[in-house]
C-alpha positions as CSV (number, residue, x, y, z in Angstrom):
1,X,5.5,-7.5,-8.1
2,X,3.7,-9.5,-11.2
3,X,6.6,-10.4,-13.3
4,X,5.1,-9.0,-16.5
5,X,5.3,-5.3,-14.7
6,X,8.5,-3.5,-15.2
7,X,10.0,-2.5,-11.6
8,X,10.4,1.2,-11.7
9,X,12.7,3.2,-9.8
10,X,11.2,5.8,-7.1
11,X,13.2,8.0,-4.3
12,X,12.0,8.6,-1.3
13,X,12.8,10.1,2.2
14,X,12.1,8.7,5.1
15,X,11.9,10.5,8.7
16,X,14.9,8.8,10.7
17,X,13.0,7.0,12.7
18,X,10.7,5.4,10.1
19,X,14.3,4.4,8.4
20,X,15.3,3.0,11.0
21,X,12.3,0.8,12.1
22,X,12.4,0.6,7.9
23,X,16.5,-1.3,8.4
24,X,15.2,-2.8,11.3
25,X,12.2,-4.9,10.2
26,X,14.5,-5.6,6.9
27,X,17.3,-6.9,9.3
28,X,14.9,-9.5,11.2
29,X,13.3,-10.6,8.0
30,X,16.7,-10.9,6.6
31,X,15.9,-8.9,3.2
32,X,16.3,-5.3,1.6
33,X,15.2,-2.3,2.8
34,X,13.1,-1.6,-0.2
35,X,11.7,-5.4,-0.4
36,X,10.2,-4.0,3.3
37,X,9.3,-0.3,1.8
38,X,7.2,-2.5,-1.7
39,X,5.6,-4.6,1.1
40,X,4.6,-1.8,3.2
41,X,3.3,0.2,0.7
42,X,1.4,-2.7,-0.8
43,X,-0.1,-3.6,2.2
44,X,-1.0,-0.1,3.0
45,X,-3.3,0.3,-0.9
46,X,-4.7,-2.8,-0.3
47,X,-5.9,-1.7,3.6
48,X,-7.3,1.6,1.6
49,X,-8.9,-0.3,-0.8
50,X,-10.3,-2.7,1.9
51,X,-11.5,1.0,4.1
52,X,-13.3,2.2,1.0
53,X,-14.7,-1.2,-0.3
54,X,-16.4,-1.1,3.8
55,X,-17.7,2.1,3.7
56,X,-19.3,1.8,0.0
57,X,-21.0,-1.3,1.7
58,X,-21.9,0.6,4.9
59,X,-23.2,3.7,2.6
60,X,-25.0,0.6,0.2
61,X,-26.8,-0.9,3.9
62,X,-28.1,2.7,4.8
63,X,-29.6,3.6,1.4
64,X,-31.1,0.1,1.7
65,X,-32.5,0.3,5.1
66,X,-35.7,0.8,6.4
67,X,-35.4,0.0,10.4
68,X,-34.2,3.9,11.8
69,X,-32.1,1.9,14.6
70,X,-30.5,0.6,12.4
71,X,-30.1,3.6,10.5
72,X,-28.4,5.5,13.3
73,X,-25.9,2.3,13.6
74,X,-24.7,3.1,9.8
75,X,-25.1,6.5,10.9
76,X,-22.4,5.9,13.3
77,X,-19.8,3.7,11.4
78,X,-19.5,5.5,9.0
79,X,-19.0,8.5,11.0
80,X,-16.2,6.5,13.0
81,X,-14.9,5.7,9.0
82,X,-14.8,8.8,7.8
83,X,-13.7,10.8,11.2
84,X,-12.2,8.2,13.4
85,X,-13.0,7.6,16.8
């Protein structure tokens, strides 16, 4: 977390199974559960942004593609990103 940003306190309720997992990770890394939660949230946000970028890149490729076979492959990839396997 950049030092120029002021931390904001948040309260979340976790399912018991998730809370146990977070505490276990914290213990293994010898850090706090709060630090683990921050790391997990940051990783999740980065993953979401990467997925969005990949989707937009595929959509751009689809718009520029002239090859019907490539268009079909790209459409399948977009469908998997959108709807899962």
